[in-house]
N, C-alpha and C positions, 0 to 999 in steps of 0.2 A: 529814712524811708527811701527806697529806690523808686525813682520816677522815670528815668531814661537810661537805656543801655546803648552803647555805640560799639560797632564792629568795624574793623578795617583789615584788609589783606594787603601785603606789601612784598616787595622783592620780586624774584623770579617766580614763575608758576611752579606748582607741584601738584601731584594728583590727590589733593586733599582739600583744597581751598573751598571749592563749591560745597562739598559735603560738610565741612566744618562750619561754614556759614549757615547752612541749612539746619544742622544739628543745634547750633547755638540758638537760632530762632525758635526751633521746636522746644528746646529745654526751657527757655525764658517764657515761652507761651504757657508752659505747664506750671511754672512756679510763680509767674507774675503776669497773668493774662491781661491785666490793665496797664502794665508798664509800657512805655514807648520804647521802640527799638528803631535805631537809625543805623545806616551803613554808609560810611564815608567812601565816596567814589575815588578810585585810584589811590588808595592808601593815604600816606601822610600828605600827599598833594591835595587831596580832597579835604583833609582836616585843616590845612592852612588856608584853603580857599573857602571853607564853609560849605562845601559841595557834598550834599548827602541825599540818600534815598530814605524815605520814611517807609517802614515795613507795615503794610496795610493788613487788615484782617484777611483779605483774600490771599495775600502772600503767606501769612502765618498758616492758613489752612492747608496750603500745598507746599510748604517748605521742604517736605520730604523728597520732592522731585529733584532738589539740588544734589541729592546723593547720587543721582544717576549720571552726572555730568562732570567733565574736567574743567580746567580753566577756573576763572573766578567771575561770578556774575556781577560783582561790584567793582572789579578792575584793580589792577596793581600799578605801582610805579616804584622807582628807586629814588627816594628822597632821604637825605641825612639831615636831621634838624640842626645839628651842630656845624654843618657846612654852610655857613652864612652866605659866602660868595656864590655858591651854586644856587641856593634858594633865591637870591637876588637876581642872578643871571636868568633864571627860569621864570621870573616874574611872579614868584610865589609869595614874596615879601618885598617890602619897599626898602630902599637904601637906608641903612642905619637901624633897621629893625632887628630884633632877636627872634629867630624862628621858634625857639622853645617858648618864649613869652607869647608869641602870636598863637601858637598851638594851644597853650594853656588857657589863654583868654577866649579862644574859640570854643573850647570844651565847656568853659564856664558859661559863655553866652548861649550855647546850645543846650545847657541844662543837663549835661551828661554826668551821671553818678558812677557808672562803670564803663571802662573802655577795654575791649578785647582786641588784641593785636594778633594776627595770624601770619607768621613769617619766620624767616631764618635768623641767623645770628645778627645780620645787619638790622633787620626789623626789630628784633628784641633788644639789641643793645641801644638802638634809638629809643625804644620804649623805656628802657632803663634810664636814659638821659631825661626823658619826659617825666617819668615817675619821680625821679630825684628832684627835678625842678618843681613839680607839683607839691611835693612834700615840703621842700624848702620855703615855698611861698604860700603854704597853708591852704592849698586847694583841697577840698574834701572830695577826692575822687580816687577810685581804686583801679589800677591797671593790671590786667592778668593776660599773659601771652600764651599762645599755643605754638609749639615748635614745628616749623615747616622747612624742610629742605631735602631735595633728592640726594644731596651729597652725604647726608647723615653725619655731619661734622660739627654739630653744636655741642660745646662743652657746658655741663657734664651730662647731657641728655643721651641715654642709651640708644633710643630709636626715635628718629624724627618722623613726623607724619609725611606720607607720600613717598618715602624712600623705597619701601618694598614694592609698591606698584610700579615705580619708575624702573626698577631692576627687571621686573617681570615684563614690562612693555619693551625695554631695551633688548631683552632676549628674543622676544617675538619679532622685533624689527630685524635683528641679526639673522634670524632663520630665513628671512626673505632675501636679505642682502647677500648672504653667503651662498645662496643658490646661484649667484652670478659667477661663481668660481670657474665654471666651464664656458662662459660666454666668449672666451678666447683662450689660447694656450698661454701658460705661464702667467697667470693672473695674480696680482697682489691686491688684496682687499684690506682696507683699514677701516675698522668700525670705531669712530671717535665718539667717546661717551663723555657726558658732562662730569666735571669734577675738577674745580680750579686748584684746590690745595689738598684734596683728599681723594684717595683711590678707592674708597669703599664702594661707590656705585659701579665702577668698572669691574671690580672683583665680584660683587654680588650679581651683576648682569651676566658675567662670564659663567659664574656658578649655575645660575638658572638656565642659561643656554645649554651648558653641558649636561644638565639634568634632562633637558628635552632631548638632546642628542643621544644619550644613553637609552632613552625609552623608545627610540625608533628602530624599525627593522630595515636593514640595508641589503643591497643587491650588487655587490662589487663586480660580479661577472659582466655587467653592462655599464659599469662606471659609477654606480650609485654607492660610493664608498664613504664610510664614516670618517676615515682619515682626511679625505678631501673637504669634508664639512666641519671638521674640528677646528679648534683654535690653536694656532701655532706660536703665538706670542702674546703676552699680556703685560702691559706697561702702566705703572702707577707712579705718582710723584714721590712716594715714600721709598721706592726701591731703585737705586741707581743701576745703570746697565752700561755695558760697553758696546757702542754702535758697531765697531769692527767685528767684535766677537759674535754679536748677534747676527750680523750680516752673513758671516761664515756659516753659522748654524742654519739659518733660514735658507741659505743657498742650497744646502743639502736637502732641506724639506721640499724646496721647489723642484729639485731634480727627481725626488722620489714620488711626489704627490701631484706635481703639475700646477700647484697653486700654493699661496701663502695667505692665511687669514689672521689678522692681528686685531686685538682689542686694545684700544689706547685711551687712557684718561687724558682729557684735554689739558690737564696741568702738567703732565709728564714732559720733561724736556724744556719747559718754558724758560727756565733760567738761561739755558744755552741760547734759545731763540732771541730772548731779550738782549743778551750780551752781543749777539751778532747785529741786531738792529742798532743798538747804541754805538757799536764800533763803526758802523757805516754812516752814522749821523742821522739815521731815520728816527722820527718821533715814535714813542711807545704810547699808544692810545690807552687812556684810563677813564673809568667812570667816576661818579660823584663820591664814591667811597674809596677811591684810589686804587681800585682793582684794575688789573690789565684787561683790556677788551679782547678776550681770547678769540672772538669771532673775527677780529681784525687781523690777528697775526697767524691764524690758521695752523695750529700745531699738527693736524693731520697731514696737511700738504707738506709741511717741513719733514715729517717722518717719511713720507713717500719719497721725497728727494734723497733722503739718506739711504734708503734701502733699495729702491727700484733697480738702479743699474747694477748695484753690487750683487743682487740675488738673481739677476737675469729676467726681471719681469718685463713682459711684452705689453701688458695692459695693467693700468693702475686705477683702482676705484676707491675713493675716499667718501665715506658716508657717515653722517652725524645723526644719532638717534635722539639727541637732546629734546628738541621741540615735540617730536612724536611722543616721547616718554613723559615729559613733564606736564603735558596738557591732558593726559588720560584721566578717565574717572577712577576713583579710588577702588582698589580691590577689597576683598573681604577682610584680609589681614588689616589693612589700613582703616577700613570702616569700623572695625571693632576697636582699634586704637583710638580713633576719633571719638567714638561714643564714650570710652573710658575717660579720656582727657577732658572732653567737654563737660561731663558730669562734675568732675573735680574743679574745672575752671569756674563753673557757675557757683558751686558751693563756696569756693575760696573767695570769689568776688563778693558774695553775699556776707561772708564773714570778714570782709575787708582785709584779706590777706593777699598782698600783691606777689607777683613772681611769674615765672614761666613754668607751665605744667609739663612734667616729664619724669621719666624713671631716672632717679638721681644715681649716677654711677659712683659717686662718692659717699652714698648713704644706702648701701645694700640694694641698689636698683629699686628703691621705694618710689612709687608714683606720688609726687608731691609738688607743691608750688616752689620751684627753685628760686632762690633769691636773685634778683636782677644783677647785682654786681658780680655774681659768679658765672654769668652767661658770657660765653666767648665763642668765636668761630675758629675754623681751621683745625678742628680736632683731627689728628693724624690717624690714618688707617693702620692698624697693627698688622704688618706683613708677616709677623712671626706666628700667626694663628695656624693651627694644624690644618684646617680645611683649605686655607689658601696655599700653604706650602705643598700640600698633597696635589692640588690642582696644577701648580707649576711643574711638579714632577711628572704628572700624567701627560702634560703637553710637551714634555722634553725640554723645558726651559731651565730647570735646575737638576 
């Protein structure tokens, strides 16, 4: 008999967290109005510390309001339960303790029967570690995750929550930033999009931006030119490129158009940047999961240095849409996906079927609870897709 349900959100923000929390509260209020619902503050950090919010009747009654907002009302953090040294360093567990054991004991102490994790590959692989520990130690608790990441790079999930909204918001951001192309002669604009190992978000953002571009009416006689507002280069981690060759091509664009607008995945070129840092003896900053701290190495600035002088740029503008995009409220596409996934997450939890809810690319895209051991990150973006190749052709890159 279910008595208490727990929810946590973790990892980076995505435009689905608030709505997913709200929908989970609404759905459990429908199926178990007398069951307790708690939300651990700041993800696994709150779980380790026993820091949670009790969902009151007043919150249940207005949980639908969470669908209107971005961010996460219950807070996020990046904590890896198997990284003992980091958990100790952050004061989340004591020296000699096992974070998985602390988390499992806390769930038992808090009387949790069902745990829902809303996060990306790191969150859900951590949930997998926790679920395995719980099973091995005979804890009677079901863990069901929801896939969240704006990178859309969770294996084998077809579409993660928040990704479509992030692409839409990135395109909106770009439409304002690219208006700066005439703020000075020969301007280079670099729109840096989030995407550590996967170029999906950059490509999808570019696609949505160009859809907006094609829908506008232009007036080239006074300088309102579609060519000047277009994307002139698109770079993702999965597609290598030659800096010298691209500089030569973009130099021609600058001469013809008076500006160059680039869309850059923050993971593109990172291997080269890291090699340069290591060769110079500089430390490469990393987070608790071992990921390179991209905000510290500034890929956009590196690209600007590679291209600016070679293409004759007099002004350089590097703008990042990541925080603007990832904290937006979910759009209608994502809200519909949230509703579908939450319904299945709740029914799976009640049936004691653990896993991550998603359209399984290895099982005919069926929406199902995907087994935790099959969840992984860094799914590569398929650059051979027709729509992507056609976009590169349209902007003159291939």
